[in-house]
N, C-alpha and C positions, 0 to 999 in steps of 0.2 A: 860408794853410795851411788854415783853417778854411773857406774856398770851396772848396778842393780836397776836403776831406773830405765837405762836405755836398752838393757836386754828385756824387760818387762815391756815396753814400749814397741820392740821388734816382734815380740810374742804376739801381741795384740795389734799389729800395725793397720789393718784395715778399719777396725772400728775407731781406731784413735784419729785416723787421717779423715774419714769421713765424718767424725765429729766435729775436728778442727774446722773444715771446710763449711759445716753448717753453722758452727760458731761464728766462722769469719764472714758468711753473708750477714747476719744478725749484726756483725760491728760493721760492715761496709755500710748497711741501712743507717746506723746510728752516726757513722762519720758523715754521709749523705745529709741527714737531718741537720746536724750541727752547721755543715756547709751551706744549706738552704738558709739558714737562720742568717750566716755570715753575709750571703749572697742578698738576702733582703736588705740588711743594713747599707752593702756597698751599693745597692740600687739607689737607695734615699741619698747617700752621700754624692753619687752620681748625678742625681737631680739637680742637687744643690750647686754642684760645682758648674755643671752645664748650664745653669741659667746665668751665671755670670753676674750674679746680684749681691750686694753687701748689704741690702736692707729690702724688706718684703712689705710694702705697704697695702694693706687689704680693709674691706669692710670693718667697721668700728664691731668690737665685742664678738669676732669670729676666728676661727683658727685655720682661716684660709692660707693660701689658695688649693692647699692639697690636701689638708685634714676634713675641711669644711667647704663649703660653697660660700663664695665670696662676691660681691658686686658692687662696683664703683663706676662713678661717671667716667667716661672717657678722657674728660679734660682734666680729670685730678693730678696728671703729671705737669701740668704748667705752673699750677700753685707751688708744686714741690721744686721745680727747677728754680725758683725764685729764693729757695731758702740757703742760708749760708752752709758750705761744706757738701752740697749735692754735685757731681760731675755730671750724671747722667740720670733720666728717669724715663722708662719706656713702659708702656701699657704692654699687658699681655693676657691671653685667655689660655684656659685650658679646659678640654672635654673630652673626656674618655667615651670612645663609642668603635662601632664596627665600621671599618672602611672597606668598601667593596671595590674589588678590581675583576671586573667580568662578572662570572656567577659565583666567584669566592668571596670571602671578606676576612678581613683580618682585626683583631680587636686591637687599637692603638690610642694613644692621648695625641689628639689634636691640638697643636700649639699654635695660636694667632701671634705672628710677630708685629711689632710696631715698625714702619719705615724708618731705616737707617741709613746713614750715609756709607758707611762701611760694615762688612762684616765684624763681629766681635761685640756688637752692641748688646744689651742686657735681653736675654730671650733667644737671642740668635744661637744656632749650632756652632760649637766651638771651632769644629775643622769640617772638611768633607773629603772623603775617601775616593769620590768620584763626581763627576760632573760640576756645576756651579750652585752659586746661591741662587736666590729668589732676586729677579729685578724687576718684575712686574708687580703692578697692583691688585692683579687678580688671576686666579686660575693656574698657579703654578704651585709647586709643593719640593719640599726637601724631606726625604723619608730615611728613618734608620734602617740599616742594612737587613737587621732582624725582621723587617715586615715582609722580606722576600720580593718587594719591588725592585724595578730594575729602571734605569735611564729611560725615559720616553714613554713609560707606562702610563696609560689612563686610569684614574682612579675616581671615584665616586664618592663625596662626602655632602649627605643631604641631598639637596636637588642639585648640585654643581659637579661639573667634572674638572679633574685637574690633572695637569702633565707633570711627571714626576721630572725635576730637572737636576737633582743632586741627592747624593747618598751620604750618610754620615754613620757613625759607629758609636754604640754605647750611649745613645741618648734615649733614656728609658725613663719610665715614671716609678715611683715609689713601689709600685706592684709589680715592676718588671716590664710592662707593656711598652712596646717599642713606640718612639715619638714621630709623628707626621706634622711638619712644619708648613703653614701657609700664611698668606698676609691677613693682617688683622681684620681688616673689612670683611673679609671672607668667613673668618671664624667667627665673628661678633654675629654675622647673618646666620651661620649655621649652629649657633648656641641660643641666642635671643630673639632673632625674628622668627614670629609664627608664621605658618603657611597660611596659604589662600582661604583655605576651608575653615581654619580656626580663626581667622579675621572676620570671615562672614557670620560665623555662629556669635563671635563676640558684639557684632555690630547688631545683629537680630537681638541678643540677650539685653544689649544696653537700649534699644529701642523699646523693648517692652517692659522695661523699668520706668514706671512714672516718675522717679525721683530725679531720673536723667533725663528727661524728656519735657522740660517746664519751658513755655516760651520766654519766660523773663529771664532765662539766662541764654542768650544767644551764642552758639558756637562751642558751648560746653560739650554737646555730643561728639562734636569732630575732635575736640582737643583730648578727649578721654580715648577715644578710638586710637588717635595718633601716638597717646602715651603708651597705651596697651601693646602696641606694634612697633615701639621704638626699640633698637637695637644699639644704642650708644651708650654702651657698659662694657667694663671689663673685669677681669677677675681678680687682677692686683697689679700694681705698679713696682716694677723692679728698679732698685735705685743702686747706683754706684757712686762711691764718696771720692773726694779729692785727698790727695794724699796728706797725710799728717792730721786728719780728722779722725776723731773716736766715734766709732759707730754707736755706742750707747749715747751718747750726749745728742747726735744728731737725731737719733730715734725718738729721745726725750723730747726734743723740741718739736718735732712732728705730731707726736701725740699731744702735747699741750696745744699748738695753736691751729693745727688741722683737723684735730679732734678725729684721727684716724687710728686704727691699730699698726703698729709696726712690729716687726719680728727682725732681730740681728741672726747672723748665720749660727750662732750656738742655739739660740732660742727655736728657730727654726729646724734644727737637727735634732734638738730635745722633743719637738712635736712630732716629728716624723718617726722617730724610734720608740717615744715614750706612748704616743697615740696611736698610730697607725700599725706599728709593728708590734705592740704589746701583746695583744691578743695572739697573734700568730706565735710569738715567743713562748707563751704560756704553755700552748698548745706543744709546739716542739719540745719544750721541758717535759711535759707529760710523757710525750712518747719517748724520750731519752731515757727517763726513769722505768718505764715499763721494759724497755730493750734491755736495760741493765739488769733487772731484776730476771728475765727471762733467760738472758746470757748465763747469769749466775746459777740458776736452776739446772741449766744444761750442764754446765761444768761441774756442778756437784753431783748431778745423777751420774754422769759417765766416770766420774773419779771413784764414787761410790761402788759402781758396778764393777769396773777395774779391780776395786780392791776386794771386793764380796768373791770373785773368780780366783782369789790367789790367797784365801784364808789359810788353807793349810800350808801354802810357801810361806807365809808370814808366821804360822806357828814352827815351821822348821827352822826360820831365822833365829825366832826367839829362844828355841831349844838349843841351837849351837853357841848361844851367847851373844848374839847380836844386840846392840844397844837400841833402846825406844827412839834416840834421835836419829840413828841411820835409818829406821823403818819409816818414821815420819818424814826426814828429809826425802826418801824416795817418792813418797806418795805426792810430796809438795812440788819435787822437780817434775814430776809427770803433769800436776795440774798447770805450771809455769809454762812447760813445753807445749801443752794445749792451747794455752793463752797466746804464745808466740806465734804458733801457727795459725790461729785464728785471727789474730791482727794483721798477719803478713796478707792473708786473703782478703781480708776486709779493706785493707787500705788498698789493695790492686784493684778490687771491686769498685770502691768509690772512685778512684782514679779514672778507671776507664768509663763509668757510668756519669759522672758528672757533665761532660760536655754534652750528651744527649737527653739529659734531663730538661723537662720543659721550663722549669724554672732557673735562673742563674745560681749555681751552687760554686760558692768559692771556698776551696780547702785550703788552710792556713797551716804552716807548721805548728803553730802552738796547740790548736785543736789535736793534731797526730800525736804529740807528745803527751799531751793530758788523756788522750783516749787510751795510748798504750799503757801509762801508769794506772790508769782505772782498770783496764783489762787485768793488769797483773795484780791489783788489788783485791779484784773480784775472784781472780783463781785462788788466791792465798785464803780468801774466806770460805770459799766454797769447798775447799779440801780440808777444813777444820772437822767436818762430820765424819769423812773417810777415815782421818787420822786417829780421832777418838775411837773409832770402832777397831781400828788395827791396834792400837796399844792397849785393848781390853783382850784381845785374843789369848787364850791359854795355851801355853806350849804343850800340853798334853793332848791337844787335837792332832798335832803331827803323828802321834803314835796311834791315837784311837782312830784316826781315819783311815 
């Protein structure tokens, strides 16, 4: 049976090999799509790991700071530090934007870090691959190496220019955008402070409103303008716990006494995977199903064609007494051989294309094993039509042909 399948493959090796390569490219795309989903989940977990937080304190009734916008007064951390079980509480801001370097720009997540006595505080980059941490209160930045920035580069964020003093690695947002770390005050200004034109327009708009221009309320106009241009807000407070304290219990106390929303590591991971990545996961799942159907159709078509080309040979085999099981096994082995060739080509394609893919692609062995078994199953199912046709061949066709 093996000899029959091998000889038939060698007889039409060109069609067989080219079909295997084409099938392999489809399998490569499938493995890359699965790796893309794995990469998105890995980016989300890296974001949480790099934050260095045990709890995320955000605006009440929001899914901030990653899935929704969140705004807290920047003095909220002081009240949190007074609560039992909390070791550190640090303000942080997140703003995804285009960071300019000369005439070019890079999409990045700008992170505002609260001042700290030492590196490793919540919100600070975990480690550096080159340079140093931020030591000044303004106009210094630490960038992820994926931005393409180098030590000493001058970058522009909103109206201010910053000097890159350090480089880090794998500091990314949940969508894979590299991070740029700047001092908290600069980040607050970039995110919350309005430009001069907007402030002047707000002043004229307020003056034109008679409700805000009553002489009986002195100073109201100025206070409104000041409050509208204020930037004393942050997106979240990152909290680390003292050893031996339970995250759920401390989070419950904050929710009860401070009337804020708090998320533990497990809850924040569920938000990232279940909210931010859920839609992308469904899209990737649909593509995987489509690619599986296309692959099955290709295997079924080529095996059916190869079987049709040797109808007379199958009739001769039946005429000399070859059992149906032997003929079915020959066709099944051809389909499996086609799947093995396709998977080998696809795995190689995915391995070499993953590093140059725009998004983070994480290829894990479990997906490769599952993909290989799925390919073999598809090949077995795709050969059923050709096997049924071969078993219906009349031995008399060997004489009549």
